[in-house]
C-alpha positions, 0 to 999 in steps of 0.5 A: 718601946717604939718597936712594940708600938710599931708591932701593935699598929701592924696587928691592929691594921691587919685586923681592921683590914680583915674586918673590912674584907669580911664586911665587903664579902658579907654585903656582896653576898647579901646584894646577890641574895636581894638582886640575883646578880653581882653586877652593880646597877650602873653596869646592868645595861651593858651588852651581855657579850662584849667579845666583838664590841667596839668602844663606841658600842658601849660608851654612855650616851651624851644625854645620859652624861649630861643628866649625870652631871646635873645631878652631881651639881645639885648634890654639891649645892645641897651639902654632904649630908643631904647628898648622903641621905638621898644616895642611901634612899636611891640605893634602897629603891634600886635594891627593892626594884632589883629584888622585884624584877630579878629572875627567880633562882632555879629550885630544882633540875631544869626541865628539858626543852622538847625539841621537835625531831627534824623531818628527814628530807624525802629522797627522789622517787620519780624521774622528775626528782632527778631531772631525768631527760625523759621529763624535759621539754624535748623541743629544746634538743631539736637543734641536735637533730640531724638534717634530712638525708642523714641518719638520726642514730649515729654509729660513731661510737659504741657508747650509746647512752640512755640520754642519747636513746631518749633523744633519738626516739624523739627525733625519729618521732618527729621525722616519721610521725605516725609510723611507730609509737613508744611508751614507758613500761617501767621506772628503774631504781635510779629513776630512768625510764624503760622504753618499749617501741611498737612497730606494725599493726597493734590489732594483728593476731601475732606479736613478737617481743624483742629485748636488748641489753639486760646485761649492762656491758653489752650496750652495743646491742642497744645501738643495734636496736635503735638502728634496726628501728630506724632502718624499718622506718626508712624502708616503711616510709619509702615503701621498700620491699623485703623479698617480694613484699613491701614493708607496709604489706609485711607489717599490715598483719604483724606487730613487733615490740622492742625494748631497746635498753632493758637495763638503762641504769646498768648501761649508765654504770658500765659506760660512765661509772658510779657518778652516773647514778643520781640517787644515793641508794643506787650509788651506795649499792654499786659501791657495795658491789665492788667492795663485796666482790673485792672481799670475795676475791671476785675482782682485784680491779680498781672501781673504775675498771671494775665498772667497765664490765659491770653486768647487773642493774642498780640493785646489783642483780643479774637480770638474766638470773632473776626470771621465775624459772628454776630460781629456787634451785639456782644455788651456785650464784653470788648471795649478795649484790654483785656485778653478775650471778646474783639472782636477787631477793625473789623471782622477778623482784626487779622492775626490769624483769617485770617490764619484759614479762608485762610486755609479753603478757600484754600482747598476743605474743608468739615469740620472744627474742633476747639480744646478748653479746658475744659469740655470734650464735643462736641459743635455742631448745633449753631442754624443753620436752614438748615436741610442738614447742620445740618444733616452733622454737627450731623453726624460729632459730633456723630462720634467724640462722638463715638471715644472720648466719649465726650457728644454732646451739642447743642450750642446756636446761637450767639447774643449780649451777646454770640459772634460768634466764629470759628465754628459759622462762618463756619456754618453760613457764609460758610455752612461748618459743624463745631464742637468744642471739649472741652478737659479735666476738670478743670481750664486752664491752665490744668496741665500735669496730665490731658493729659493722659485722653485727649490723650486716648480720641483723639488719633484716631481722625485723622484716624476717619476723614479719614475713614469718608471722605476718 
C-alpha cells in the first residue's frame, strides 16, 4: 500500500512539473510575441557586447541601487497583497511599453544596402607624382656641384644614372649660363624626362641631331654625350680653336641638338634593376619580359642578371626596331615585350621614338647620328639607291672616320629578319643622311675601362660637325 502511494506521488509531481514547464514555455513565447525579445526588462540596458567588458562596466549605479532599496521598503510596509497588485500593474505597463517600442519583425527578405563602389585611386601620370628629380628644387643639390677648375661630369664609373645626368645639366647651366639650353622633349612610361640639349645658333640654316642610348645597356654612351657637351662648353667659354677656327666662330652658323639619354627608363633598369621602376605598370612589364623570355627559352638567367643586359624601354620595346620603316615586314622579332627584338604595337608607338623624330622635324636637320655600342665602327648606306643621298651619307661617314678612326661599314637594307632602325628611317623615309657609331669593344654594358679609348676617339666630333655644316 505504501509502495503504491509512493508511486502515485511520483507520477503526480512529474505531471505537475510538466505542466509548470509548459506554462513557462508558453509565457516565454507570449513575452517574445509582445516584446520582440526574450531579455527581461531589468537586463535590457546592459551592453550588447560584453566580450571585452569588465565588471565595473556593467554594475548597477549607486543611485539606481538606492532607489531600488526604497521601493522595496515601501512594498514591505504596504503588505503582501498591495505589493503583489502594484507589481502586476508595473509588469503590465512594462509590457505595453515594450510592445509599443519594440523593433518590428521582418516581414520579408531584407533589402540589400546599396554600397557605393570605391573609387580607384588613380595611378601616377606625371613626373611630380613619382617625385622625379626633374621636379625638385635643384638648388638643394648645389652642394654636390664640383668646384671651379674641376670637371662637372665625372668618369669615375660607367654607371651614369638618369638622376646624375639631370643634376649635371643643372650644374653645367650654373657654370656656363647662356652658352647652351636644354628642354624636355618627352615623358617616358615610368615618368622620366627625355632631355634635348641645344648648342650653337638656333637660327642657323644647318642643324644636326645626335641621339644616344636607345638601347639601355649601352649607357656608357650617355656618359660620353655629357662629357662631349662639357668639353664643348669649356672650349667655347675659353675661346679655344679647332683647326684654325675658334669655337664661337665654328658654332656661329651651326646648331647641334643632343639627346644624351633617349631611353632613361631602360637605362635605369639595366643599371639599378626592377626596383628603379616607380610605377606598378612599368615594374609589371619588366617582370613580364623576364618571365616571357624565360618561357621562350631566350634566357635562363635569374632576374637580376637578366636585367643587367636589358636593351628595351619600360614597355619592353626595342626602340631601334620601332621606327616607321619596314615595320610591317619585320617578322623575325619577338611578338611580346622582351629585352630586345620586340618592335612594339605600332610604328613609332613609343614616346622615345617620337621624341627623336620630333626633334629632327622641329629643326632644319641636315644629318642624324646615332650612338650605340659596341664595335668601334661606323654604319652607313643602308641600301639606299639615291646617289645624291648616298654621296652625302658617304661624306659624313668618311669625315667621322677621319676623327674617330672607326672603319666604315655598309649596312644592309632592312628586311623581314633585319629591322629598320633610326638611321634606316631617316635615310629611307626622310632623305636625311644618317650614320650609326658603335663605340667600344666587348659585351655591354661596357666597363669604365673602355671609356678612355671611346673618349679619345669621339672628343672632337662636335667641332667636326660644326666645321662641316657651319
